[in-house]
C-alpha positions as a printed Julia matrix, in Angstrom:
105×3 Matrix{Float64}:
 -26.54    4.01   -9.2
 -24.36    3.9   -12.3
 -25.66    2.16  -15.4
 -22.59   -0.06  -15.62
 -23.06   -1.29  -12.03
 -26.71   -2.09  -12.73
 -25.67   -4.0   -15.84
 -23.04   -5.85  -13.79
 -25.68   -6.74  -11.19
 -28.09   -7.97  -13.89
 -25.38  -10.06  -15.54
 -24.53  -11.7   -12.2
 -28.2   -12.45  -11.56
 -28.59  -13.97  -15.03
 -25.47  -16.1   -14.67
 -23.15  -16.05  -11.65
 -20.59  -13.71  -10.14
 -17.89  -16.24  -10.93
 -18.81  -16.41  -14.63
 -19.13  -12.64  -14.96
 -15.86  -12.09  -13.09
 -14.05  -14.43  -15.46
 -15.6   -12.68  -18.45
 -14.4    -9.24  -17.37
 -11.05  -10.37  -15.97
 -11.6    -9.78  -12.25
 -12.08  -12.01   -9.23
 -15.53  -12.94   -7.94
 -14.57  -11.22   -4.66
 -13.92   -7.94   -6.48
 -17.29   -8.19   -8.22
 -19.0    -8.88   -4.9
 -17.32   -5.84   -3.34
 -18.32   -3.58   -6.25
 -21.93   -4.71   -5.99
 -21.98   -4.16   -2.22
 -20.27   -0.76   -2.49
 -17.2    -1.79   -0.48
 -14.61   -2.09   -3.28
 -11.43   -0.23   -2.3
  -9.67   -0.5    -5.69
  -9.93    1.64   -8.79
 -13.56    1.57   -9.93
 -12.58    3.13  -13.27
 -10.71   -0.05  -14.18
 -13.64   -2.3   -13.38
 -15.99    0.09  -15.16
 -13.82   -0.09  -18.29
 -13.79   -3.9   -18.1
 -17.59   -4.02  -17.72
 -18.07   -1.56  -20.58
 -15.87   -3.66  -22.82
 -17.14   -7.11  -21.94
 -20.82   -6.45  -21.24
 -21.56   -3.21  -23.09
 -19.29   -3.98  -26.07
 -17.53   -0.6   -26.03
 -14.65   -0.23  -28.46
 -11.52    1.9   -28.56
  -9.01    2.82  -31.25
  -5.73    0.96  -30.84
  -2.73    2.54  -32.62
  -1.58   -0.95  -33.65
  -4.74   -3.05  -34.1
  -7.32   -0.42  -35.09
 -10.77   -0.69  -33.53
 -10.86   -3.29  -30.73
 -13.21   -4.12  -27.9
 -12.31   -2.4   -24.63
 -11.56   -5.64  -22.81
  -9.08   -6.62  -25.56
  -7.32   -3.3   -25.02
  -7.21   -3.9   -21.26
  -5.85   -7.42  -21.78
  -3.01   -6.05  -23.94
  -2.22   -3.42  -21.29
  -1.85   -6.17  -18.68
   0.42   -8.35  -20.82
   4.15   -8.28  -20.16
   6.63   -7.6   -22.94
   7.19  -10.7   -25.06
  10.28   -9.76  -27.11
  10.15  -12.86  -29.34
   6.9   -11.76  -31.0
   7.14   -8.61  -33.18
   3.41   -7.83  -32.86
   3.58   -8.07  -29.06
   6.58   -5.71  -29.06
   4.64   -3.19  -31.17
   1.63   -3.49  -28.88
   3.71   -3.19  -25.72
   5.42   -0.03  -26.99
   2.19    1.53  -28.25
   0.33    0.75  -25.0
   2.84    2.71  -22.93
   1.89    6.02  -24.6
  -1.71    5.24  -25.58
  -4.49    7.48  -24.14
  -6.54    4.29  -23.52
  -3.92    2.94  -21.11
  -5.5     2.63  -17.65
  -2.05    2.47  -16.0
  -1.07    6.04  -16.81
  -1.26    8.77  -14.2
  -3.75   11.59  -14.83
């Protein structure tokens, strides 16, 4: 079993699936499915969220510099907010960033 799944399991046992799910930005149902091996979605996305939130992995953001992985993922999920210059810069940079989980391989 993958190290990140074991860490996810341990975090859920130490707290709760609901608390861990909130921390990584997924639903408790998705966490339950990952732990039971029945998740039909993209495991790479959940792995990246776990690595960021629970393993404290960082990435290089072209706008913000070094940020935690879950911060990067949160920016990728945010819609364009044209009234905030920083959000516009982030939105544009995220589209072409190699850390963007929404890009096709």
